[in-house]
C-alpha positions as CSV (number, residue, x, y, z in Angstrom):
1,X,1.0,-20.1,6.8
2,X,-1.2,-21.8,9.0
3,X,0.1,-22.8,12.2
4,X,-0.3,-26.5,11.9
5,X,2.3,-26.3,8.2
6,X,4.9,-25.1,10.5
7,X,6.1,-28.1,12.2
8,X,6.9,-31.4,10.1
9,X,8.7,-33.7,12.5
10,X,10.7,-34.0,15.5
11,X,14.4,-34.4,15.0
12,X,15.6,-37.5,17.5
13,X,19.2,-38.3,17.4
14,X,21.4,-38.9,20.6
15,X,22.4,-35.2,20.3
16,X,18.9,-33.5,20.4
17,X,17.7,-36.1,23.1
18,X,20.8,-35.2,25.2
19,X,19.8,-31.0,24.8
20,X,16.2,-32.1,25.8
21,X,17.2,-33.8,29.0
22,X,20.4,-31.5,29.5
23,X,19.2,-28.1,28.5
24,X,15.3,-28.3,27.9
25,X,15.9,-27.5,24.2
26,X,13.4,-29.6,21.6
27,X,14.5,-29.8,17.8
28,X,12.1,-30.0,14.9
29,X,12.4,-29.9,11.2
30,X,10.3,-27.0,10.0
31,X,8.9,-25.6,6.6
32,X,11.6,-23.5,4.8
33,X,9.5,-20.8,4.5
34,X,9.1,-20.5,8.6
35,X,10.7,-18.1,10.6
36,X,11.3,-17.9,14.2
37,X,8.2,-15.9,15.4
38,X,5.9,-18.7,13.5
39,X,8.2,-21.6,14.7
40,X,7.8,-20.2,18.4
41,X,4.0,-19.7,18.1
42,X,3.5,-23.2,16.4
43,X,5.5,-25.0,19.2
44,X,3.5,-23.2,21.8
45,X,0.0,-23.7,20.2
46,X,0.6,-27.6,19.4
47,X,2.2,-28.3,22.9
48,X,0.6,-25.8,25.4
49,X,4.1,-24.9,26.6
50,X,6.0,-21.6,26.8
51,X,8.8,-21.0,24.3
52,X,11.9,-18.7,25.5
53,X,14.3,-18.6,22.6
54,X,14.2,-20.3,18.8
55,X,17.7,-21.0,16.7
56,X,17.1,-21.7,13.2
57,X,19.5,-23.1,10.6
58,X,19.5,-24.3,7.0
59,X,20.8,-27.9,6.8
60,X,22.8,-28.1,3.5
61,X,22.0,-30.3,0.8
62,X,23.8,-33.7,0.6
63,X,25.6,-35.0,-3.0
64,X,26.3,-38.1,-3.7
65,X,29.0,-39.2,-7.1
66,X,29.4,-41.7,-9.1
67,X,32.4,-41.2,-11.5
68,X,31.7,-38.1,-13.3
69,X,28.1,-37.8,-12.2
70,X,27.1,-35.4,-9.3
71,X,23.4,-36.2,-7.9
72,X,21.5,-35.1,-4.9
73,X,21.1,-37.8,-2.2
74,X,19.0,-35.3,0.2
75,X,17.8,-31.7,-0.3
76,X,18.2,-28.9,2.2
77,X,16.2,-28.9,5.0
78,X,15.4,-26.3,7.9
79,X,15.9,-27.2,11.5
80,X,14.6,-25.2,14.4
81,X,15.9,-25.5,18.2
82,X,13.6,-24.4,20.5
83,X,14.3,-23.7,24.2
84,X,11.4,-23.9,26.5
85,X,10.9,-22.6,29.7
86,X,11.9,-24.5,32.9
87,X,9.3,-26.9,33.9
88,X,7.8,-27.2,30.6
89,X,8.5,-30.3,28.6
90,X,7.3,-32.3,25.5
91,X,6.7,-35.7,25.4
92,X,7.8,-37.2,22.2
93,X,7.8,-41.0,23.3
94,X,5.5,-41.9,26.1
95,X,6.5,-45.2,27.9
96,X,9.7,-45.3,26.0
């Protein structure tokens, strides 16, 4: 897998922005086939920062019910929480 195929998008929620400000952790949605080493290499290459730690988790699929029918509302996806070295930062939104 190519380095630029690993990261899909940043996950921007209130909780992730607090973690970014407080603990210097950034959250990304990553490819389902990616492992910790590939995520670390992709973040270091794309943003020119030093990565100290990577935590990966698979977020479960969300379902919806209407009567007897159960359908998928959102498929499962993989999330990576990346801890950056002190002094490093990733500017997701400049000027906001």
